[in-house]
C-alpha positions in Angstrom: 140.9 -19.6 72.9 144.0 -19.5 70.9 146.1 -16.3 71.1 147.2 -15.4 67.7 150.9 -14.2 67.4 151.6 -10.7 66.4 152.9 -11.0 62.9 154.2 -7.4 62.7 156.5 -7.6 65.8 160.2 -8.0 65.6 161.6 -11.5 65.1 164.6 -13.0 66.9 167.1 -14.3 64.4 170.3 -16.0 65.4 173.5 -14.6 63.9 174.7 -16.9 61.2 178.3 -18.0 61.6 179.8 -19.1 58.4 182.3 -21.9 59.0 183.7 -21.6 55.5 185.1 -18.1 55.8 188.3 -16.6 54.5 189.9 -17.3 57.9 189.1 -21.0 57.5 190.8 -21.0 54.1 193.9 -19.1 55.4 194.3 -21.6 58.3 193.8 -24.5 55.9 196.5 -23.2 53.6 198.9 -22.7 56.5 198.4 -26.2 57.9 198.4 -27.9 54.5 200.8 -26.0 52.2 201.3 -29.0 50.0 197.7 -28.9 48.8 197.2 -26.5 45.8 193.5 -26.0 46.1 191.8 -22.7 45.5 188.9 -21.6 47.7 186.5 -22.5 44.9 187.8 -26.0 44.8 187.5 -26.4 48.6 184.0 -25.1 48.6 183.1 -27.6 45.8 184.6 -30.5 47.7 182.7 -29.6 50.9 179.5 -29.1 49.0 179.8 -32.5 47.3 180.6 -34.1 50.7 177.5 -32.5 52.3 175.3 -33.6 49.4 176.6 -37.1 49.8 176.0 -37.1 53.5 172.5 -35.7 53.1 171.6 -38.5 50.6 173.0 -41.2 52.9 171.2 -39.8 56.0 167.9 -39.5 54.2 167.8 -42.8 52.3 169.4 -45.3 54.6 167.8 -46.9 57.6 170.9 -47.0 59.7 172.0 -43.4 59.2 175.6 -42.1 58.9 178.7 -42.5 61.0 180.6 -39.3 60.7 184.3 -39.4 59.7 187.1 -39.1 62.3 184.6 -40.6 64.9 182.8 -37.3 65.3 179.5 -39.1 66.0 176.5 -40.7 64.5 173.5 -39.2 62.7 170.4 -41.3 62.3 166.7 -40.8 61.5 164.1 -42.1 63.9 160.4 -41.9 63.9 158.1 -41.1 66.8 154.3 -41.0 67.2 152.8 -37.5 67.5 151.2 -38.5 70.8 154.7 -39.2 72.3 155.6 -35.5 72.2 153.8 -32.2 73.0 150.9 -31.2 70.9 151.8 -29.8 67.5 149.5 -26.8 66.6 148.5 -26.3 63.0 148.9 -22.5 62.9 147.3 -21.9 59.6 144.0 -23.6 60.5 144.1 -22.2 64.0 144.3 -18.6 62.7 141.6 -19.3 60.2 139.0 -20.7 62.7 140.3 -18.8 65.8 140.4 -22.1 67.7 143.3 -24.3 68.7 143.6 -27.1 66.0 146.3 -29.8 66.3 148.2 -31.0 63.3 146.8 -34.4 62.5 149.5 -35.7 60.0 147.4 -38.1 58.1 149.9 -38.7 55.4 152.4 -40.5 57.6 149.8 -42.2 59.7 150.5 -40.2 62.9 154.3 -40.6 62.7 156.9 -37.9 62.3 160.6 -38.1 61.6 163.4 -36.8 63.8 167.1 -36.4 63.1 169.3 -37.7 66.0 172.9 -36.9 66.6 175.1 -38.5 69.2 178.8 -38.8 69.9 178.4 -40.7 73.2 179.7 -44.2 72.4 182.7 -43.5 70.2 185.7 -45.8 70.6 187.9 -42.9 71.6 186.5 -39.9 73.5 187.6 -36.5 72.4 188.0 -33.3 74.3 184.7 -31.4 75.1 182.6 -34.0 73.2 179.6 -32.9 75.3 179.8 -29.4 73.7 179.4 -30.8 70.2 176.1 -30.5 68.5 174.4 -30.9 65.1 172.1 -28.5 63.4 170.5 -29.8 60.2 170.6 -27.6 57.1 167.4 -26.7 55.3 168.3 -29.0 52.4 168.8 -32.0 54.7 165.5 -31.3 56.4 163.7 -31.2 53.0 165.4 -34.4 51.8 164.5 -36.2 55.0 160.9 -35.0 54.8 160.5 -36.2 51.2 162.1 -39.6 52.0 160.0 -40.0 55.1 156.8 -39.2 53.2 157.6 -41.9 50.6 158.2 -44.7 53.1 157.8 -44.0 56.8 157.8 -47.7 57.7 161.5 -48.2 57.0 162.7 -45.9 59.7 163.4 -47.1 63.3 161.1 -46.2 66.1 163.0 -44.4 68.9 161.4 -43.4 72.1 162.6 -40.3 74.0 165.0 -42.4 76.0 166.4 -44.7 73.3 170.1 -44.8 72.6 171.2 -43.9 69.0 174.6 -45.6 69.4 172.8 -48.9 70.0 171.4 -48.8 66.4 174.9 -48.4 65.0 176.3 -51.3 67.0 173.4 -53.5 65.8 174.0 -52.4 62.2 177.7 -53.2 62.4 176.9 -56.7 63.8 174.4 -57.4 61.0 177.0 -56.3 58.4 179.7 -58.5 60.0 177.5 -61.5 60.2 176.4 -61.0 56.5 180.1 -60.8 55.5 180.9 -64.0 57.4 178.1 -65.8 55.7 179.4 -64.7 52.3 182.9 -65.9 53.1 181.5 -69.3 54.2 
């Protein structure tokens, strides 16, 4: 028997920390006084950069290497049976019985966003403390792209290394460039 959650109880919400605060702008202006950007311009630049990153992550097979060697973000796919059971809460509450999400649209596959900074050329201080949290827009873009063509994405098991994908992609690119030169 499935225990239905209490919908009227209090919800835990993380406090949102806005990285683009007035303190950020003040520090930016102190460290880069030669740039004459307003806060609106900086927000517009960051928004454009994020949209471009979202597009690259969602549409390319090999993902994105972040600037300044901050790490790699890549999309991988996994079979539903490889992870814990995913409960379809809407149908479960309707029939009062535990019903698993079958995911027939993507043929039992689901997409996962991976981030790693493990195999960078130069290690940086406290790299183990860095993480990645996808925005809602990125998750939506990834979901749409994955539903269109789930076969293009790379299968990653739970113990696969993301940095290996980037090394292989760079080798493919180098060999392609050498072939063009010859």
